[in-house]
C-alpha positions in Angstrom: -6.4 27.0 -9.8 -6.4 24.1 -7.4 -6.9 20.5 -8.4 -10.1 19.1 -7.1 -10.0 15.4 -6.1 -13.8 15.0 -5.9 -15.3 13.0 -8.7 -18.8 12.5 -7.3 -21.9 13.7 -9.1 -23.3 16.7 -7.2 -26.1 14.8 -5.9 -23.7 12.3 -4.1 -21.8 15.0 -2.3 -23.7 14.8 1.0 -22.9 15.2 4.6 -20.4 12.8 6.0 -20.9 11.2 9.5 -19.0 8.0 9.2 -15.7 6.7 7.6 -14.2 3.3 7.3 -10.5 3.0 6.6 -9.6 -0.4 5.3 -6.3 -0.5 7.2 -5.2 -1.4 10.7 -5.9 1.2 13.3 -2.8 3.6 13.5 -0.7 3.2 16.7 0.3 6.9 16.5 -2.1 9.2 18.3 -1.2 11.9 15.9 -2.6 10.1 12.9 -4.5 12.5 10.6 -7.5 10.2 10.7 -7.8 10.9 14.3 -7.6 14.5 13.6 -10.3 14.2 10.9 -12.6 12.5 13.4 -12.0 15.3 16.0 -12.3 18.1 13.5 -15.4 17.0 11.7 -17.0 15.1 14.5 -16.9 11.8 12.4 -17.2 8.3 13.4 -14.0 6.7 12.0 -13.4 3.0 12.1 -10.4 1.0 11.0 -10.5 -2.6 9.7 -7.9 -4.2 7.5 -9.5 -5.9 4.4 -6.4 -7.9 3.6 -4.2 -10.2 5.5 -0.6 -11.2 4.8 0.4 -14.8 5.0 4.1 -15.7 4.9 5.4 -18.2 2.3 6.8 -21.1 4.3 10.5 -21.8 3.8 9.9 -25.1 2.3 7.7 -23.6 -0.4 10.1 -20.7 -0.8 13.0 -23.1 -1.7 10.9 -24.3 -4.6 11.7 -21.0 -6.3 15.4 -22.0 -6.4 16.6 -18.5 -5.5 20.0 -18.1 -3.9 19.7 -14.9 -1.9 23.5 -14.5 -1.6 23.9 -14.3 -5.4 22.4 -10.7 -5.2 24.0 -7.5 -4.3 21.0 -5.2 -3.7 17.4 -5.7 -2.4 14.4 -3.5 -3.5 11.8 -3.0 -0.7 8.4 -1.5 -1.5 6.7 -2.2 1.9 7.3 -3.2 5.4 5.7 -6.6 4.7 8.6 -7.1 2.2 11.2 -6.1 4.8 9.7 -8.4 7.4 9.5 -11.5 5.2 12.9 -10.9 3.6 14.7 -11.1 7.0 12.3 -13.9 8.2 13.4 -16.1 5.2 17.1 -15.1 5.8 16.7 -16.2 9.5 14.9 -19.4 8.7 17.5 -20.3 6.1 20.3 -19.5 8.4 21.8 -16.9 6.1 23.5 -13.8 7.4 23.0 -10.9 5.0 26.5 -9.5 3.9 27.3 -6.1 5.3 27.9 -4.7 1.8 24.3 -5.4 0.7 22.6 -2.5 -0.8 18.9 -1.6 0.1 16.7 0.5 -2.2 13.5 1.6 -0.4 10.4 3.1 -1.8 9.9 5.6 1.0 11.5 7.1 4.1 9.0 5.0 6.2 10.3 1.8 4.7 14.0 2.7 5.1 13.4 3.8 8.7 11.7 0.4 9.2 15.0 -1.4 8.3 16.3 -0.3 11.8 14.3 -3.2 13.1 16.8 -5.5 11.4 20.0 -3.6 10.6 22.2 -0.8 11.9 21.1 1.7 9.2 24.1 4.1 9.5 26.4 1.3 8.6 24.7 0.2 5.5 24.1 1.5 1.9 20.5 2.6 1.7 18.9 4.5 -1.1 15.4 6.0 -0.6 12.8 7.3 -2.9 10.0 9.6 -1.7 6.8 7.7 -2.2 6.4 6.4 -5.7 7.9 3.7 -7.8 8.8 6.3 -10.5 11.1 8.1 -8.0 12.5 4.6 -7.1 13.4 4.1 -10.8 15.3 7.3 -11.0 17.5 6.0 -8.2 17.9 2.5 -9.8 19.2 4.1 -13.0 22.4 4.9 -11.2 22.9 1.3 -10.1 22.4 -0.7 -13.3 25.2 -3.2 -12.5 23.8 -4.6 -9.3 22.0 -7.9 -9.1 18.7 -7.0 -7.6 16.3 -9.1 -5.4 12.7 -8.0 -5.3 10.9 -9.5 -2.3 7.1 -9.3 -2.9 3.7 -10.7 -2.6 1.9 -12.9 -5.1 -0.1 -9.9 -5.9 2.2 -7.0 -6.9 2.2 -4.0 -9.2 4.0 -4.5 -12.6 5.9 -1.0 -12.6 9.2 -1.9 -11.1 9.6 -5.4 -12.8 8.6 -4.0 -16.2 11.0 -1.1 -15.8 13.9 -3.4 -14.8 13.2 -6.0 -17.6 12.8 -3.3 -20.2 16.1 -1.7 -19.4 18.3 -4.9 -19.1 18.6 -4.9 -15.2 19.2 -8.2 -13.4 16.1 -8.7 -11.3 15.0 -11.8 -9.3 11.4 -11.8 -8.0 11.1 -13.7 -4.7 7.5 -14.4 -3.6 7.8 -14.3 0.2 4.2 -13.7 1.2 0.7 -13.7 -0.1 -2.1 -11.1 0.1 -5.4 -12.7 1.0 -8.9 -11.5 1.8 -9.6 -11.0 5.5 -12.4 -12.7 7.2 -14.8 -9.7 7.9 -17.5 -11.9 9.2 -17.5 -9.9 12.5 -18.8 -7.0 10.5 -22.5 -7.0 10.4 -22.6 -4.5 7.4 -20.5 -2.0 5.7 -22.9 0.8 6.0 -20.6 3.8 6.0 -20.7 7.3 4.4 -17.2 6.8 2.9 -15.1 3.7 2.7 -11.4 4.3 1.9 -9.5 1.6 -0.1 -5.7 1.4 -0.7 -5.2 -1.5 -3.0 -7.2 -3.6 -5.5 -7.0 -6.4 -3.1 -9.3 -4.5 -0.7 -12.1 -4.4 -3.4 -11.6 -8.1 -3.9 -12.0 -8.7 -0.3 -15.1 -6.6 -0.1 -16.9 -8.8 -2.5 -15.4 -12.0 -1.1 -17.1 -11.0 2.3 -20.1 -9.2 1.0 -21.0 -10.7 -2.4 -24.3 -8.7 -2.4 -22.7 -5.4 -1.6 -24.6 -2.4 -2.9 -22.9 0.9 -3.0 -26.1 3.0 -2.8 -25.1 6.4 -1.1 -21.7 5.1 0.2 -18.9 7.2 -1.3 -15.7 5.2 -2.2 -12.2 6.6 -2.0 -9.2 5.0 -3.7 -5.6 5.6 -3.3 -3.5 5.1 -6.5 -4.6 4.5 -10.0 -4.7 0.7 -9.8 -7.1 0.9 -6.9 -9.1 3.4 -8.7 -9.3 1.2 -11.7 -10.4 -1.8 -9.4 -13.3 0.4 -8.2 -14.6 1.2 -11.5 -13.9 -2.3 -13.0 -16.2 -3.6 -10.1 -19.0 -1.3 -11.5 -18.8 1.0 -8.5 -18.7 4.7 -8.4 -15.4 6.3 -7.5 -16.0 9.5 -5.6 -12.7 10.4 -4.1 -9.3 9.8 -5.7 -5.7 10.3 -4.2 -3.0 11.3 -4.5 -3.2 14.5 -6.5 -1.0 17.6 -6.3 -3.3 19.2 -3.7 -4.0 15.9 -1.9 -0.8 13.7 -1.7 -2.3 11.5 1.0 -5.6 9.7 1.5 -6.3 11.7 4.6 -5.9 14.9 2.7 -8.0 13.8 0.0 -10.7 12.7 2.4 -10.5 16.1 4.2 -11.0 18.0 0.9 -14.2 16.0 0.2 -15.5 16.3 3.7 -15.0 20.1 3.7 -17.0 20.3 0.5 -19.7 17.8 1.6 -20.1 19.3 5.1 -20.1 22.8 3.8 -17.0 23.9 5.8 -14.9 25.3 3.0 
C-alpha cells in the first residue's frame, strides 16, 4: 500500500491551475517544477519569502570564536558554505588543508568546489537529513566541530552533539529575514509551497490579513508543517514521505489526484 501525502479534506481537493513556490526560480531548465508546469498546464511562479543577511565581520568578532581552533566544519546549506568562506576571507584566515568538512547532502558538498579543490580535502557527506549526518558524525567524535549557521536554525544537530559529548561551536554567520513582498499584489494561488517556518513568518509579516480560503498549503519537513498548523492554517500537502521524497514529488501526487489524472 502506498503512503498518501495528501492531508486535505475531500472538499479541498479541487483542480489546480496555479502554484507559488516560495523559493528563487531554479536556474536549471530541467527543474521538476518546470516539468510540473508543462505536464499539468500550470501557472508556476517562484518568489523567495526569505532573505539572507550576512553578519558583518565586526559583529562576528563579538562572538569570540577562533576559527582555527576547529578541525572540522558542519555545513547544512549553501548559505553556510558561502558565509563561512566569506568570514575567513574578511578575517584574512587561510583554512588549513587538513580541515574536515561534513555536509548534509551531495548538493552541499558539490557546492564546496566553489571554494576548495574537493578531491584534495576530507569531505564526509550525508544523503539529505540531519539524522544521516549524525550517523557519520558518530565516527569522528574527537574532532572540534564548527557549525556555521543562521540566527534561526533547527535544534537537531546541536542537541545531538551536546547530548553525546561532542565539542561543537555554533557560529552565527548570517540572518534569515522576511523578504519584502510588496511587489506581490496578492497571494491568490491554488497551492503555495513552503520550505521553512520562516516562510510562514514572512507570509504574515507581508500579508497580516492573509486568509487561506481555498488555497492549499504544502510544507517540506516537520518543522515547516508544524509552523503551518501553529498559524491556524490547514496543511494540505506534506513532504517528504517514502513515496514523495521531494516537494515536487509531493505536489505531483496531489495534482494528479486533484486534477483526476491518476
